[in-house]
N, C-alpha and C positions, 0 to 999 in steps of 0.2 A: 455320698452325697444323696440327697433326699430328691424324689420325684414328685411332682404335684401334677395330676393329669386332669382334675376337674374343678380347678378353682373358678372358672368363667361358665357357670351353668347358663343356658340361653334362658333369657325371659320368656315368659308366657306370651303367645302371638299377640301382637298388637299392644303390649303393655310397656310403653316406655314411661308411663306414669300411672300412679293408682287411679283406675277409672272411678268418675263420680266423686272423687275426693273422699270424704267420710262416709259417704252413704253405705250401710251395711245391710244384709240380707238375713232375715230371721230363718231358722230352720222351718217354722212352720210354713213360710212361703215357698221355700224350696220343696218342702214334700208335697204342697198342693199342685205346684207346676209338674213335678215329677209324674203325678197321676195322671195329668193331661198329657205328657209326653209319652208316656207308656200307652196310653189310648191312641193317640195319633200315629204311633209307630208299631201298632198292634203287637206290643211285647208283652211277656208273661206277667201276670199281676204281681207276683213276688218280686219283680225288678225293682219295685220302690223300697221295699225292705232291704233288700239285698245292697242297696246303694247306700241308704240312709244309715243302716248299722254300723259300718264302717266309719263313715265320715262324721257322723254326728256322735257316734261313740268315742272316737279318738278326741274329736275337737272338744267334747264336754267332760272328758275325764270317764266316761261311761256310766254316768249317772242318768242318762236319758232325759235330761231337762232341755228346755227350749234354749238354743243359742243363736247368737247373732255374730255374723263376722263379715268383714270386707270380702269384696270380689275375689282378690287376689289369695285370700287364705282359704276361701272355699276352694278355689281352683287347685292350689297347693295339696289340699286334703284329698280331692279327687284324684290327682295324679300319682299320689303316694299310697293311697290305700284302696282305690277300686282297681283291682288287677285285671278282672275281664274286660277286654277291649269293647265289646259290646255294651257293657254295662257302663263302662267309663265314657263312652261317646254319647249314651242317654244322659248321663249325670251332667256331661259337659252342656249338652244341648238345653237340659233344665236350668241350668245355671245361668245360661245367655238369656233365656227367657225370664227367669226370676228376676235377674238384674235389671233388664229392661222394664219389667213390670213395677219394680221398686222406684225406678227413677222418675217414670210418668206420672205415678200415683202421688208424687209428692205435694201435699196440699199447698205448700208456700211457693210453688214454681207453676209458671204457665207450662202446661203439658208439651207444648211444642217447642220450648225452650229447655225444658228439664235434661233431654237427653244430648250430651255433647258429640260432636263428630268422633272424637277419641273413643267415647263409650260407644258409638255404632260400630266403629272399627272393631274393638273388642268383642262385642257382642257377635257381629257378623263373622268373624274370624273363627269362633268356636262353632256357630252353626254350619259354615262351610266345611270344617274339618269333619264334623259329625256327618254331613251329607255326603262327603266324597271319600271317607276312609276305605281304602281298597282292601284292609284285612279282615273286614267283617264277611262273615259267612252269607248274609243278606244285606240289602240296602234297608237302612232304617225308614226311609220314607219314600212316598211314591207321589207322582205328579198326576194332576187330572185337569180338563180343560173346563174353563168358567164359561158361563154364557155370555160374558162380555169379551171372551176371547183370548184372554190371558190364561197362563199356566199356574195352577196352585199347588203349592206344596204345604200340606198341613203339619205344623211343629208342635203344637200343643192343643189338645181338644178337651175343653171341660164343659160336659152336657149336663143341664139340669132339668127335669121333668119334660124331656123332649125339646128343650130350647137351648140355645147357645147361652152358656154362662160366661167363659172366656175362651177365646179362640185366636191363636197366633198362627199366622200364616206368611209364607213367601209367595210373592206374586210376580211372574215374570211375562212381560209381553215380548215376544220374539219377533224379529223383522221379517215375518213370514206371511204377512198379509191378512193373518186370521185375527178379526177384530170383533167378532161375533155379529149378531144381527142388529143393524143400527135401528131398526123399527123396535126394538125393545130394550134400548141401550139404557134408557133412563130408568133409574131404579132407586130404592131405599134400602135401609138395614135395619131389622130388628133392635140390634144393639148399637150403641154409640161406637164409633170406629175411629181409628188414628192410623196414619201411614206414616213411614220414614223412608225417604228416598234413599235406595242404595245405589241405582245408576240411571242414566238417561234422564230423558225429559217427559213429563206428562202434564197434561193440561186439565185441570178439575173445573167442571161446569156445574153451577148451583141453580137449582130450579125452585121456583114457588109453584105449587099445585093447588088448584081448587076445583071443587065438584061443580059441574053444570048439567043443566037440564036438556038444552037442544043440541044435537048432533053438530050443527053447525058453528056452535060456539066451542065445540069440544076440538083438543089437538089429539087426544088420546083416549084410550079405555084403561081403567085400572084392571091388573091381573093378580090373582093369588097364586102362591108360590107352594109347591110340595116337592119333596125329595124322596128318592128311592135308593135304598141299599142293595136292590136286586131280589129283596123279599117282600117288603111293604112300600108303598107309595102313599105318604100322608104329610101333614104339615108337622110332623116332629122332625127336627133337625137330625142328620145321620152323619155320624164322623166320617164314614167311608161310604162314598156314594157311586152309585153307576150311572144315574142320570138325575135331572131335575125337570120339572113341568110347570109352566105358568098356565093358567086358564083365566078367559076373559070374565069378568065379574058382571059385566054389563054397566057398571058405573062409569059415566062419562067424566072427563076430567080436562082442564085446560092448564098446560105447562108453560110457564113464562120465565126465561133466562133471566136470573138475578146477578149472576157474578161469574167470573172466568179468573182462575189464578194458574198461573205456570209454576211447576215444581221441579226442582233438579236435586241432584245428589247433595246430601246434607241438609235438605228441608224437611220440614214435617207439617200435617195438617190434620184437622180433626172434622169428623162429619158427624153429626148429632143423630140420635136414633130418629128413624123414619124421615130424615131429610133427603129429598130426591136429588140426585146428581149423576153425572157421567164423568168417565175418565178418558179423555181422547190421547192417544198416542199414535203418531204416524204409523201407517202399515208397514214400512219399511225401517223403522228404528226399533231400537231396544230400550226396555225400561224395566226396572225392579224395584221392588218395595218390600219392607217388612210391614205387614198389616196386622192389627189387633181388633177384634171385637170384644166389647167389655160391658156386659150388662149392667155392672155396678154403677156406670157412668151414664146410664140411660138404657131403657127398653121398652118397645111397643110391639105388641103381638102382631098386629096387622100390617106391618109395614110390607109394601109390595111393588110391583113393577109395573110401569106404563107400556102399553103396547097399541097396535093398531085398533082403531075403533070397530072394525068390522070382521076381525080375526077370532078363532075360537080359542086356540092354545099353541104353545110352542114347547118343544121338548129338546134340551141340550144333553147330549151324551158327554160323560165326563172322560172318555178315551183321549189320553195324552198323545197319540199317534207317535208312538216310539220316544218320546221324550222322557228323561229320567231326572229324578231329583239331584244327583250328582252331576249330571251333563250341565243342568240348569245353573247350579252352584258354581261350577267352575266357569260358566260364561259369565255370570254377575261378577265374579272376582276378577277375571281378565278386563271387564269393561270399567270396573271401579278404578283399577290400577292405571288403565289407559287415560280416564278421565282426570285423575289426579295429575298425570304426567302432563296432559295436554293444559290443565290449568297452570300447572308450573311453568311450562313452556311460555304460556301467553304472559304470565308476569314477568319472566326473563326478557321478553320482546318489549314490554313497556320499560323496563330498566335499561334496555339497549346492551343487555347481556348476551351478546350473540354466541360466544363459545358455549356457555352454558345451555342456552336454547337449542344449539343445534345436537349437543349431547343428548338433551331431553327428549327432543322430538324424534331422534335416532332410535331410542328406547321405545317410543311409543309406536314407531313404525315397526320395530321387531315384535311388539305384542300383536299387532294386527296379523302377523303370520303364524299365529298359535292356532292350532287346532281347535281348541275351545272357543274361538273368538268369534263372535257374530256379525254379520255384516261386513265382512272383511273389506271388500272393494270400497265400499261408501267411506268408512273411517280411515282407510289406506290414502283415499284421496284428500281427505281433511289435513291428514298429517303432511303429505306432499306438498299440499297448498301452503302450510306453514314452513316448510322447509324450504320452499321456493323463496318466501318472503324472507327468511333469515339468511339465506345465502346470498340474495340480492342485496340485503343490508351490510353483510360481511365483504362485499364487492365481489363475490364470485358469480359474475353475469351470465358466463355460459352455462354453468351448472344451472343456475337458477332458470335459465331460459330453456334448457332441455327439460327440467322437471316440470315446469308450469305447461309448456306446450303438450307435453305427455298427458298431463291430466285434463287439460282442455279437449283433447280429442275424445275423451271419454264421456264428457258432461253434455246435460241438455242445458235448457234455459232455466237455470236455478241460480240460487244466492251464491253457490259455490263457484260457478261459472262467473258470475260478476265479479267476485272477489279475485279469482285467478286472472280474469282478463286484465283488471286495475293493475295487479302485480306484474303481469308480463309486459303491459304497456310502460310501466317505470324502468323496467329492465331495458326494454328497446330503446327509451329515451337516453338512458346511460350510455348505451353503445351507439348512440347517435344515428340510431333508426328511426327518424322522426315521423315518417309516414307510416311505417308499422306501428308505432307508439299511437299515433292518432286514430287509426283504425282500431287498435285494443281499447282505447279509451272510450270511443264511439260506442263500441259494443257494451262495454260496462255500463255507460250511462243510459243506453237505450233500454237494455234488459232491466237495470235498476228502476227506471221508472215505469216499465211494464207491469214488474212485480210489486211495485208500491214499496220498494226499499228506500226509504227516504235516507237513511244514513249512508248508504251505497251511492246514491245519487249526488249527495253532497260531496262525498269524495271524488266521484267521477268528474264532476263539472270542474273542480279544483285541478284535476290530472289535465283535462283539456285546456284550461288556461295556461299550464306551465308548458305543455307542448307547443301551443300556439305563440307562447311569448318567445321560445326558442326559435321556432321557424321565422317569425317576425323579425328578430335579431339577425339570424341567418341571410334573410331575403330583402332585409331593410324595407319590411311591410308595415306601414303605419296603421293600415286599416285592420291586420291581423293583431297588432298590438292593442288597439282599441276593443277588439273582440276579447281577448285575453283579460283586459281589466274588467270588462263587464262580467265575464266567467268567475273571476275571482270574487267579484262584489256578490254574485249568486252564491259562491262557495260560503262566504261569510254570513249572507243572509239565511241560506239553509241551515248553517251550523247553529245560528242564534233561534232559529225555529225549533230545532231539535232540543236545545238547552232548555227552552220554555216548557216544551212537552215532558221532557225528563223531569224537571224540577218539581211536577207534580206528583211524581212516582218515588217509591224508595226501593231500597234492596240492593244486593250485591251486583246484580246483572245491570241495574240502572246506574250504578256508581260507575261501572266499567264503561257503559255507553256514554256517560257523562264526560270521563275522561277524553274518550274518542272524539267527541263532538268539541270539546275544548281545543283538542290537538288541531282538528281540521280548522278550526277558526285561526288559531295561532298560525297555522300554515298558510291559509288564505290571506291573512293579513301581511305576512312578511312576503308572501309572492307578488301581492298587490304593490307592496313598497317597490320591489324590482321593477315593475312595469312603470310606475310613476317616476322613478329615475330615469328609466329610459325615455320617458315622455317630457323630461324638465321640469317635473312638477316636484321638487325636492322638499318643499315645505309639507306637503301632504304625505310624501313618502316617509319623511321622518315621523310624521305623526302616527301613521299606519305601523312602521316598525316598532315604535317605542310601545304601542298598545300591544303588539304582538309580543314583545319581549316581556312585558308586565304579567301578561298571562301565562307564557311559558315557564316563567319562574316559579309559578303557583303550582302548574300541573305538568309541565313537559318534562319528556325524558332529557338526559344529559346531551344527546345529539341534536335534538330539536332546539334545545337552549342554544348550543353552539352556533348552529347555522342561523338562528334568529340573531345572535349577537354579530355575526357576521353581517348580515343583512341591515341590521340598525347602523353598523360601523360603516357600511358601503353608502347608505343614504346621509349619514354624518360627513363623509368624505366628499360626497357629491354637493353637499351644503357649505363646503369650506371649512368644516370643524375637524381638522385633522387630528389633533391631540386627542379629542373625545372618541374620534374613530378608532385609533390605535387602541385605546383602551378597551374598546369592544372586541377589536381583533385578537388582543391577548387575554380575554375574558377566560376565566376557568371555572367551570361549575360541573366537574367529574370528566369534562371533555374541553377541547379548545376547537375553533374553527378549522385550524390546519388539520387536526386529528380526523374531525368528522368529515372533511374532504377527502383525505386520504384513506378513510376507511370504506368509503362508497365513491370510488373514482369513477370520472367521466371527462369529456372534454369539458363541459360547463364547470364542473368542480375544479378542474385544473386552471382554468381562467380565473377562477376565485382565488385559487391558491397562489397564482402569480400575484395578484394584489395584495395578499397578506405577505407575501415575500419583499415586495416592493417596499411594504410599510415596516420591514425588518422585525416580523414578530420572532417571538422565543419560541425554537424548535426543539428545544429539550424538555419542554413540558410533557409529563406522562399522565394518561387518563387513570381513571381509579382501577383500572386492570393491570397497570404498569407499563402499557405501549405508549411509543411515541408515535408522532405522525410518519417517521421513517420506518418504524415497525409494521405499519399497516401498508405503506406503500410497497415495502418488500414482501410482505405476506401475499398481497394482491398481485404480485408480479407485475405491477404497473410501473413500467421503466420511466415514463415520462414524468410521472409524480416523484418517483425516487430520484431522478436526476434535478428534479426542481428543489427537492428537499436538500440534497447534498449540496448543491451551488449556493443555497441559504445559509447552510451551516459553514460553508467556506468563509462566508463574510464575518463569522464570529469566532472560528477555532482553526487551528492549524491543521495541515493535511492529516497527519498522524491522528488527531482527534476524530476527523472526520471518517478516516478509515476504520477506526475501533468503533464508532457508531455503527456504520455499515455492516462490520463483521458480527457485532452483537445482535443487530436485527436478523441477520441472515441466521444465526445460531437459533434465535428464538423461533424463526419460521421453521427451521428444520425440525426443532423439538415438537412444535404443535403438529407438523406434518407425521411424524413417526408416532407421537403419541396417540393422537386422536383419530388419523385416518388409516394408519397402518395396524398398529398394535390393538387399539381399543375393538375395532370389529371383531378380531380374532376372539377377545375375552367375552364380548357380548353374544358370539356363535356358541361359546362353551366347549364342550366335548371332553371334560375331565382332564386327567393328566396329560392326555395328548395335546390339549390346548397349550401347554407350555411349549412342548415341543414344536408346535405350530408357531408359536411367538418367536422361537429362535430361527425357524426357517425364514419367516416373513421379514424379520430384522437382516439377517444375512443378505436376502435377495434385495431389500431396499439399499442396503450400501453398494452391493455390486452393480446396480443399475444407476446409482447417482455418485458422480465423482465428487461433488462438493460434502455430500455427506460421508464419503470414505474418508475425506481428509479430516472431517471435523469429530467422527465419532470412531469408537474402538470396536473391533470385532469382539463377539462373546468367547470366552476361554473359561478354563477351570483347570485345577489341580486334582489328580486321583488321590482319593482319601487315604489310600494304602502307602502311597509315597509321602504325603504330607504327613501323616502319623509317625513316620520314621524319620523326619528330617531333623527334628531336634529344636527348631525355631521356625519363625514364619519367614517362608522363602522370600527372596527378592526376585524381581521379573527376571532378571538375567541368570538365576540358578537353573534354568532349562527344564523346570519340572512341568512348565504350564503347557497343557494341550488345549489348542485352539481349535474350535469347531470351524469348519471352514467359512472363513469370513464372507466369501463371495459366492456362497453356495445358493443355488436357485431351486434345489430339491432337497429332500431330506436324506435322499441315498448318499451314502459315502461320508456322512458326518462322522467325525472322531469325537464321540459324546459320551456322556454316562447316562445312566438310567434315573439318577436321582441327583440334583445339585443344592447344596446349602450356600447361601450368601451370608458371610459374618459382617455385621454392622457393629464397629467397634471404635472406641475413642483411642488415637495414638497417644502413647505415654511415655514414649522414649525420647532423648535427645542426646547429641553428640555435636561438639564443635558448632554450635549455634543452629543445627539442622534438627528437624524433627525426625523420630523414627516410630515405627508403630508399637515397639515393645521395649520393656527395661532389661537390665542385665539378667535378671531371673527369669526371663521369657514367660512373664505373668499372662499376657495376652493368649499367647500360643497354648499354654498348658489349660487356660479357660477354654479356648477352642476344642482342644482335644475332650476335655471332659464333656463339654456341651455335646459334642457329636457323638460320643458313646452314650450318653443319656438319650439323644435323639434317637439313636439306633435301637436301644432298649424299649423305647415307647413305639416304634415302628419296626418290628422284626421282619417284616416282608422286605424291607430294603436290604438290598445285598450290599454289603459293606466294600466289596470288591468292584461295584459299578457305581458307588457313591463318588460325587466329584465337590470340590470345594471352591468356592470364589472368595478370594480375599484380595483386598485392593493393592497391598504391597507387592504381591506375586503376579497379579494380572493386568496391572497398568504399568506401562514404561515409565519409571521413577525418573529418568534423564529428560522425557518428553510428556509431563504427566496431563497435560491440557486435554488432548483427545479423551484420555480415560476419565478425568474429572466430569467432562462433558457427557460421557456416557452412563455414568454410575446409575442413574434411576432407571434407563433404559435396559442395563444389564441385570439390574436387580428384578425387573419384570419377568426375565427369562430363567431366573432360578426356580426350584420348586418349593423353597423353603427359606425363611430368613431367621436367623438367631442373633438377637441384640444381646451384646455382652454389657449389660446395665451395670453402672456404679454411680457414685454419688455426683458424678460430673456429665454422664452421659446424656442425660435429657437437656443439658444446658447447651450442648453443641449443635450448631445449626444444621451441618450434614447429617450427623446422626438422626436429628428429628426429621429431615426429609426422608430419609430410608424408613424411619419407622411409620412416618404418615403414609407413605406409599404403600407398604405393605399392609397396613390397616386398611386402607380403602379397597386395595384389591381383595383382600380377605372377606370384608363385608360385602362387596359388591358381587363377587364372582365365585368365591368359595373354593378356588383351585389352589391358591397358594396357602402355605402354613406359616405361622409365626410364633415363635418362642422368644423368650426372653431368659437369659442366666443371670438371676438377681443375687445379690448377696443379702442374707436373712441372718437374724441373731440365732445362734444355735449353741447349746449347752453341752460341753464335752463330759467326758466320764468324770473329770475331777470337778465338775459343778461350775467351773467359771465359764463365762460367755467368750465365744469367738465368732469370727464370720464364718458362715457357711454358704454354700452355693446352691440353688434350687432352679431347675429349668421347669419352667411353667409357660403356659400360653400367653402371647402378647395380650397387653390390657386394651381389648377392643373399644372399651368405653372412654379411655383417655382422651381429653381435648388436646391436641397437639397444634400449636401456632409456631410459627417461624421467627416472627418479627422481632422477638427480644433475645433470641438465641445468639450465642457468640460464634465468631468466626476469626480463624488466623488472618486471613488476608480480606479484611472488612470491605474495602472499596472496590475490590475485584469480584468478590463472591456473593455480596450482598444481593445484587440485582438477580443474579442465577438462581440463589435459594428461595427468593420470594417468587420468581417466575415459576420455578418448579413446584413451590406449594399449590400454586393455582393449577397447574398442570395435572398434578395428583388428584385434587378434588374434582377435576373434571372428568377423569377417568371414572369416578364412581356411577 
């Protein structure tokens, strides 16, 4: 049997697609940049030739002619032909710069739009790897302190006649308060410059500067700049500086601010030569950019700096105070990853994908605990605020309350306090702590107005309106009801003002802000409708709700739409239009009103739920995630809502049907708890092979402390390979070969386990008397398992065959009572060290096989502690020259797109909801 061990070579970092499309890099460009990189890294002059000779010689057939290749081809050549590690990292650094250079110099493109985010990712990852490579005898680059306070890392320095020709640098502002002397912050550059934002937020201020005669008309004086390399101080630019000095020229100038632009990750902007500007980064925030000075796009010799009118000079030492290029690169990478997760989580919030958002923000929180992460406390509070919101929207009020109260205890009067106060107020409101809610909303509103946070003030006044509405209903207080009406009217007016203001601007940030403003208007209108119904003004209540629903359809998330549908139905019902009201109560746009109220339970929402049940709404509808109203009630532990839903179901189905729905919801709750709350944190924490041992221990402990889960799921077990290999067929569960790890174990001590366990994923191919069997009369699958196990041991000789275990369903699941074992299948797979799929022509068409393949694919991609192989049948030519089927053990296909929806099942009606749910849970693990 043939072994294939390198069939799935990892792609180059960041390259899921060819960066830049068809854009190619000529060897002349790479050669030029190499000279600058060698200069910036203080490398030997012959490094250029030692790199170019192998990569250009191989690529051009050795004839020395100029060649032009795509980025990936150059990278492949460097990887395979440059064997010295330092030279390879210099070459990769040069390739990254050359590629960036080719992209922004395209004459047919705006330079700010020529470099895509995927290009920047590929470029950055090569730069990062070069700066952080631990196997080098010396660091390639060093950091230095700029006069503007940021730390600079020169990546490529091309100097001509004492002037910058082309200069590429990494700029990093640390959250250390160091921002240079503000008196000399306004400056210009000799060369035209361009910046690509890698992480954080920076604000660029542009100035128009004119010379004036009188001191009283001047805001500054012009200063001339000189550089020192420790030997000479003059106006010739030095690639490696010890300090720089600016000297007052006596020329008076007046600077007038002409423009301000905020830039975040993914943005780019250009600064013309000699154009005065400043970059403002909050002293306690992190910001990083790739910066290029390019004289070919503009050069002015006498570009200078503005400073105080009455000062003589100022000197900036380049000492980085212990900061290294490697440490800065790791920080940039960590913050970039964090920002991507935060953006992703925010999009999931907007789409009401609470499970995905929880998983995403949990990953962002874990990043904050990384040693290389800057400003941990601040970023951790931001993530916790998001987790507080998501847990609130998920109905986990006590968890949300604990998180938000903990964050608020650490905050001053800032925007984050405003946000957290509002979220905590909503939690209090759902917990019927209305006085606490009102205090929280008062704080939100007061600080928002004090800080001129118009958007937050808009949100806060609506929150106050809602809590006053609830108190007015509770206390039968018409005066408070009228106050609530006026507060919702203010919410609507503020939202409309925001929309008018935002409509004059453009950009991603404003697009997000626009959606928020529209959502606040939607909620304001719908809540106003509730108040008007309570006031008996049903005509205006229906009008407000209909306007709200029209807006919600265009911009609202599914939950906002569902609740708005209910409120419109509520107004219609009050107006005597019952048939139309019931249509709104049953409306489905990814979510129903009943689902929305069970997902975020409260006394208020249970009252609305009762109204829905009285109207006879359909409770079997599931949302786009596959969850019903009962699922959410069970998951949230909301017994009152669960009882309401069950009573509603009894009006439509028999008791057996009600019980089946209840048990199904309980099963899905248990899955979610085990997958996401018990096992996933172990995977996120890592710790290599011991991670899988920890998974077994946590799973066993979870079953031991929860009777319902013990009855639902099977304990982990295995068959010793030594006994399996001698048995002659796939054992059945009652053949007494199975060794069970102690199912109710609370510690690892005493577990009867193996060092390494293989899970076999395969298709049952036998049958007898109408029953399915795992194997045929020739024991085909059993023999394949033996062959695969032996090949696996050959690939991994460090694994002791006497300490190898096998997990196979026919042996490890009680076939007389298979339901707990079937329920446990994906949970048990996670506790195995490796999965081997016995692939054949029908394997990938089976739903359960696909679930197993998807789960191990996600686990391997995300955490790297599980192994996945497939034993595949491939054409093979034997000694006689005819073709026969051979078997190859190879790594599982990591790029294979696996979808469960169209896969076949033996028990379609019973198993389809399970496998679709498990597909979702598997993806959430990633």
